[in-house]
C-alpha positions as CSV (number, residue, x, y, z in Angstrom):
1,X,20.3,18.1,-1.8
2,X,19.8,16.2,-5.0
3,X,18.4,13.3,-3.1
4,X,15.9,15.5,-1.3
5,X,14.7,16.9,-4.7
6,X,14.4,13.4,-6.0
7,X,12.4,12.3,-3.0
8,X,9.9,15.1,-3.6
9,X,9.7,14.5,-7.3
10,X,9.1,10.8,-6.8
11,X,6.5,11.5,-4.2
12,X,4.4,14.1,-6.0
13,X,5.2,13.0,-9.6
14,X,4.6,9.4,-8.6
15,X,1.3,10.3,-7.1
16,X,0.1,11.8,-10.3
17,X,1.3,8.8,-12.4
18,X,-0.1,6.3,-9.8
19,X,-3.6,7.7,-10.6
20,X,-3.3,6.3,-14.1
21,X,-0.7,3.4,-13.6
22,X,-1.1,2.0,-10.0
23,X,1.9,-0.3,-10.6
24,X,4.2,2.7,-10.6
25,X,2.7,3.7,-7.3
26,X,3.5,0.3,-5.8
27,X,7.1,0.6,-7.0
28,X,7.6,4.0,-5.5
29,X,5.8,3.0,-2.3
30,X,8.2,0.0,-2.0
31,X,11.2,2.2,-2.8
32,X,10.2,4.6,0.0
33,X,9.7,1.7,2.4
34,X,13.3,0.6,1.8
35,X,15.0,4.0,1.4
36,X,13.0,5.8,4.1
37,X,13.4,9.4,2.9
38,X,12.2,10.8,6.3
39,X,15.2,9.3,7.9
40,X,17.7,10.3,5.2
41,X,16.5,13.9,4.9
42,X,15.0,14.5,8.3
43,X,16.9,17.7,8.6
44,X,14.8,19.2,5.8
45,X,11.6,19.2,7.8
46,X,8.7,17.0,8.4
47,X,8.6,14.4,5.5
48,X,6.5,11.8,7.2
49,X,3.6,12.2,4.7
50,X,5.6,11.3,1.5
51,X,4.7,7.6,1.6
52,X,1.1,8.5,2.5
53,X,0.7,10.7,-0.6
54,X,1.9,7.9,-2.9
55,X,-0.2,5.3,-1.0
56,X,-3.4,7.3,-1.3
57,X,-2.8,8.0,-5.0
58,X,-2.1,4.3,-5.5
59,X,-5.4,3.2,-3.8
60,X,-7.3,5.8,-5.8
61,X,-5.7,4.7,-9.1
62,X,-6.5,1.1,-8.3
63,X,-10.1,1.9,-7.5
64,X,-10.4,3.9,-10.7
65,X,-9.3,0.7,-12.6
66,X,-12.3,-1.1,-11.0
67,X,-10.1,-2.8,-8.3
68,X,-8.3,-5.0,-10.7
69,X,-9.4,-8.2,-12.3
70,X,-11.2,-10.7,-10.1
71,X,-11.2,-13.6,-12.6
72,X,-9.3,-16.4,-10.8
73,X,-9.9,-19.2,-13.3
74,X,-7.1,-21.8,-12.5
75,X,-6.3,-20.5,-9.0
76,X,-9.9,-20.6,-7.7
77,X,-9.3,-23.5,-5.4
78,X,-6.2,-22.2,-3.7
79,X,-7.8,-18.7,-3.2
80,X,-10.9,-20.3,-1.7
81,X,-8.7,-22.4,0.6
82,X,-6.7,-19.3,1.7
83,X,-9.9,-17.4,2.4
84,X,-11.3,-20.3,4.5
85,X,-8.0,-20.6,6.4
86,X,-7.9,-16.9,7.2
87,X,-11.5,-16.9,8.2
88,X,-11.1,-19.9,10.5
89,X,-8.0,-18.5,12.1
90,X,-9.7,-15.2,12.7
91,X,-12.6,-16.9,14.4
92,X,-10.4,-19.1,16.5
93,X,-8.1,-16.3,17.7
94,X,-10.7,-13.6,18.3
95,X,-10.4,-11.9,21.6
96,X,-13.3,-12.2,24.0
97,X,-13.3,-10.1,27.1
98,X,-14.6,-11.8,30.3
99,X,-18.1,-10.6,31.2
100,X,-19.1,-9.6,27.7
101,X,-21.3,-11.6,25.4
């Protein structure tokens, strides 16, 4: 029973804190991905939305912080190379259905 209360406190309390400190939301989201409270306390009802609550609050908090810092400085070349590699791989592996243009 204590674990169930902790899961709800982490979920809803973490959602409130994640609006201000998104890193806390990342930590709680990662903890929920490992611990899987919906599997541990499935007898308590539908708990499938706990991770979603923290995830949405995390994304909102991150967007409130202007989506982080985008100053790459020293890692500009590797980030550019990664973006090019992902773009080329997406173009090469795109699915084209026969008969469609």
